Phi, psi and omega in degrees: 000140183294326183272355186290330179294328176295319178296316179297318179296318179296318179297317179296315179298319178298315180295318178296317178299319179295316178297319178300315180297314180296318179298319178295321179293322181287328183259354182086359180270146177252179177302133178081355182258003179091149177240126177200132179300134180089358180276155173069217187297326182300329180281351184263029179261150175274144177279146176297138009263021183287149177251133176282128181241115189056213188273327194245003190232141175232124181229152170230122180259122176282093188273018172285201177297148175303142181290140184291334178210167176295336183282347175272059190282104179299319185299311179284318185300323179267008180054039180277302174180226182252162168291167185291139172241115179279116185264346184198165175298324178301311181297320179300315180292319178301312181293317179301314179297320177298317180297320175297315182300327181266008168107004177283147185254163173307141179094347178293137180251141183231146173284143171246178178273004183276142174199171172225157179274147179308132180089349179254129181274350182271133174267150180226157168279127174267083190258110181055040177081007179237138177283136180220139181301147176270107181274340179231136175221157176219062185289146167296163176303144179064022175241155357283149180279143176279000183299130178294148178093348177256076191255003178244165181238125174261150173250123181251125179283120182201128173053042176079012180226168171246112181264140182266143173212144175284141186212164172296142177287001179253013175284166176258135179200167180268142179274137170242116178263148183233138174241130176281145179273335179223151177053043181291123181286163177292138178285128179248115179250000000 
């Protein structure tokens, strides 16, 4: 039949359009935005056991007993990722509110990824085994202390914030692990 090729072409176009639409829905890409596995919203998921907190953050709180020392690092030990690095006041407030929401009380102390080397007064984020400058801080008054032996940083939940203090790496605190949603670096152990 002379008109049947038009019907077949229309059927093929309809099927391609449907597949394009489904692929866009599965990857978070829409028409004209490109189709690629891992693009868009699908790439913005937290890996288990991490919880997505607001739009940009994934955390896992080791809610067992507080770790006896900084060297008992749940985040690295379980090959989950890094301890938390607070990059901004926004992230600090988001995390503090999340900790309250899941039942932590004022005064609870958490390990961060910050530390300094003996003899160095500067603290760094130890992020995935690499030292990185601390661009944001929320130190308690008179912190950080220049006192030797206080080479780790604790985050203390208080009044809707997480305050930083230099502490002995042998203090007890709860681990907060962090997963990046984009550009996650290779874990270096």
